[in-house]
N, C-alpha and C positions, 0 to 999 in steps of 0.2 A: 504493500500500500504506500501511497504518498501521505506521510504523517506530518502534520504541522505541530510545532512545539510552541505553546503559548507560555510566556513568562515575563516577569519584570526584573530587569537587571538592577544592580546597585546604581549604575549611572542613570537609569530611567527614574528611579525613586529619588535619589539625592539631588537631582537637578531641579526638583520642584521647589517653589518658594517656601521658605521656613522649614524645610525638611531637616530632620536630625535623626541620628541613629536611635536615640532614646524613644522617639515617637513614630518613626517610619521604617523600622526594620522589617520590611515586607518583601524585600527582594529575594530572588533565588540565587544562591551562590553558583559561581561559574562551574565548580566541580560537579554540582548536581546536574546542571544542564548538559555538560559534556558527557557525564556518565550515562544519562538516559539516551542521549544521541548516539553514543558509541554502541550501546546495547541494542537499540532498535535497528541500527545500520547492520550490525552483525547478524541480526535475525532476518536480513534481506529486504528491509524497508528503506524507502527514500525519506530522509528526514529534512524538513525545511524549518529552520529556526525563525519562526515568524516574529517572535518577541511579544510586544504588547497588544492589547485589544485594539488600540488605535491602528496598529499595523495591519491587523486582520481586517478591520473595517475598510481600510484603504485598499487592500487587495480586492475586496468585494465591490467597492465603488468604482474601481478602475477596471472591473470586469476581468481581472486576472484569474487564473485557475485557482480555485480554492482546494484545500487538501481533501483527501478521502476521509480522513480521520484526524482528530486533534488530541494530542497528549496535553492535557490541561494542567499546567503548573502556575497559572495566573491566580494571584490572590488580591489583585487590585491595589489601590493606594489609600483612598480615604472613604469614609462613610461606613455605616453598619452593613451595607449591602455589597461591600467590595468583593468578597469571595463568590457572591452569587452572580455577578455580572457576566463572567465568561460563560457559564453553562446556559444562562438565559439567552445570551446573544447567539450562541452556537445552536441552540434549539430553533431559534427564529431563522437561522441560516440553513437549517437542515443538515448540520454536520454532526455526526456522532463523536463522542469524546469520552475520555477517562474520568472517573470520579463521580461524586455525588452531584445531584441536580441542584438548581437554584434554591429550592426549599431546604434541602439538607444542609447546604453550605451556609445559608443565612442563619438557620436555626442553631447550628453548632458554633458559629462565630459569636452569636449574641447570647452570652451566658445568662443574662437576666431573663431570657425566654426559655433557654434550655433547662435551667434548674427547676422551674415549676413542672415541666414535662417529666423530669426525673422523679420528682415527688409523686406526681400522678401515677407514674409507672412503678411506684414503691421501690425505687432505687435510691439507696442512701447517698446523700451528697451533703457537704458541710452546710450548717445553718448559715444564713446570710441576711444582710440588709442591703437595700438598693437606695442609693442617694442620688437624686437629680441635682441637688445643690447642697452646699454646706448648711443652709438654713434647715434642712431636714434632719440634720444630726443634732438631735435634742436630748439624747441620753446615751450612755455607754452600753454597748452590748454586754451580755452576761458571760464573757469569756475572759481568760487571762491574756490571750494573744489572738490577733486577727491578721488576716491577709487582706490587703487592699489592692484592688486591680480594676482597670477599665472594664466596662461590661462587654465590649466588643473588640477585643484585641487578642492577638496570639503571640507565640514565642516569648511569653513572660514579659511583654512590654508593660512597663509601669508597675509590675508586681512588686510588692514590698510587705514586710512584716511590720505590724504595729502592736506595741505593748499597751494594753488598755490602762495600765497604771500611769501612763503619760498624761492621761486626763482628757476631758471632753474638749477643752479649748484646742489642744494640740490635734485631736482627731478632726475637729472642724476645719482647722487651717490646712491640714494635710489633704482632706477631701476637696477643699476649695482649690488648692494648688493643682491637684490631679485633674479636677473637672475642667479647669481652664486649659491645662496642657493638652488633654486628649479630646476635649469637647464631646464627652460621652458620659453617661451615668457611671458612678463608681460603686463597685460591690465591696462590702465589708463582710468577710467570710470567716467563720470560725477556723482557727488554725489547728489542724490535726497533727499531733505529734506521732511519728511513726515512720514506716518504710514508704518509699515512693516507687511505685511499680508502673511500668508502661507495657500495655498489651498491644501487639500488632496483629492485624488480621487482613487477609486477602480473600475475597469471596462475597457472595450475595446470598443466594439461597442456602449455600453451605460454605463452611470455612475451609479453603484449600491450604491456607497458612494461618496458624494460630499459635503464637508464642509470646514470650515476655522477657523483659530485662528489668533489673533493679538499678536505680541510680544510687551510687555509693560515693563516699568522700575519698580523699587522697589516701586515707588509712584503710580503705576497703570496708568501712562500716556504713550501715544504713543511715539515712539522713536524720531521723528523729526530729530534732529541733532546728535543723538547717533547712534552707529553702533554695530551690533552683531558680534564682532570678536571672535577669538578662546579663548583668555583669559576670555572674558565675558561669553562665553558658559561654559567653564570649572569651572568658579567661581559661576555660577548660579545667575548672577546679574539680569537676566531678567526672565520673566515668560510669559506663553501663556494664553490668555483668548479667549473664544469662541466668534464668530461673527455671525451675521445673514446675510447670502448671499442673502436673499430676499430683503434687503434694496436697495433702488434705487442707492445709491452711489457705490455699489459693483456689480451692474448688469453687467458691462462691463467685470469684472474679470471672471465671469462664462462663458461668451461668449468666452473669450480668451482660457480658460482652455479646453473647449469643442473642439475648433478649433485645439488645439495642440494635444489633445487625438486622433483625427482622423488623423492628419498628422503623428504622431509618433507611432501609434499603431503597435504591441501590447506593452502596458506598464504593464498591470495587476494592478499595483499600482504605485503611484508617488506623489510627492509634488511639488508645484510651489511657488516660492518666489517672492513677488511683493513689490514695494514701491508705495504708493499712495501719489502723490505730494500734496502740500498745495492747489493747484487749482483743485484737484480731478482727475488728470490723473494717470492711473495705468501703471507703468513701470515694465516689467518682468525682474527680476534679474537673476533667475536661475531655472533650471528644475532638480529635484533630482529623476532620474530614479532608483537610488539605495538608496532610502529613508530609513532611519533607522526605524526598527520596535520595538525599545525599548519601553516598556510599559509606559514610562513617557515622550516620545518625541511627536513631532507634530502630526504624523498620528494617533497614538493611542489616543491622546487627542481629535482629531477631531472625531474619532469614538465614544468616550465616550459622547461627546457633542450631537451626533446624536442618542444616546440611545443604542449603541452597547457595548458589553463587549469585552475584548481583544481577547478572544477565538473566538467570533463571527467574529471579524475582520480577524483573521487568516483563519478561515473557508471560509469566503467570498473570500479572495485572492486565496486560494487553488482551490475553485470551479471555479472562473473566469479563472484561468490559465489552469486547467485540461480540462475545456470545450473547449478552443480553440485548445488544442492539440488533443482532441478527434475528433474535426471537421477538423483536418488536416490543421489548420491555425496557425502554430507555429510562422510565421513571415510574414511580408509584402512582396508581390511579385509584 
């Protein structure tokens, strides 16, 4: 096939007015783009690096040949709809693509919408408050520590820990600063002390790949009171180690992931972030329907632990996605 690759590069993002790494870390790293391109080429496909959505729309307006299929790595730039734009546009153009549709992408990006759905599905997630403004912060939550984060961001942008003993005034000021910086509601979430587990999956009606890794610190110990914020990710302070999902203490996680696969399908591929509390309860933190395919990040590491090469991972995703389009099941109805 002639496969178009949609993505935003660092140059695309950082050339925007007022862009900064702290608020606009939405680009795809060159290593990820090249690794996907190399694998698809090795599988016999012609790969066109289209780049941004604007470039795709220009191809269409200029009546140039559009690709047969799109590998969608686009996560947009601004707005709570940014990850949903590519699938919505591709559906309008009639081009099949990898990954979740606009509904799934938007829902999983907007955590203040996702968390009520998790509660409705009886899936445990940390307790939270949603603040549209600092004026809504009129009491301290009943926890010792909280996580503050923008409601519709990924890659730990803005994520920080807050000790409630710092007081109401400090919480109000912090929420106000974050609200102005990200122009989005702020979530104040109970901080769960414990292990941080990432589960990766490829599949829709069935899981062709299902595995996990745990984030550990430099000493190889579970995070417990530490957090994986953006500076930590950028500095490489932590690493991922394989885990055995067959162990009894992780059985509940597999059940939750399977439940969410059926609820949100089609995903094609995704990662799910959990905190396992000290009493063994799994709390779902996030669903990454736009999970990175960087060869050194979680999903690729999960594939390696399951005996797959990177190219085999890409081939598996392509086959899963192409199969549902061939069956005329591009999205849930």
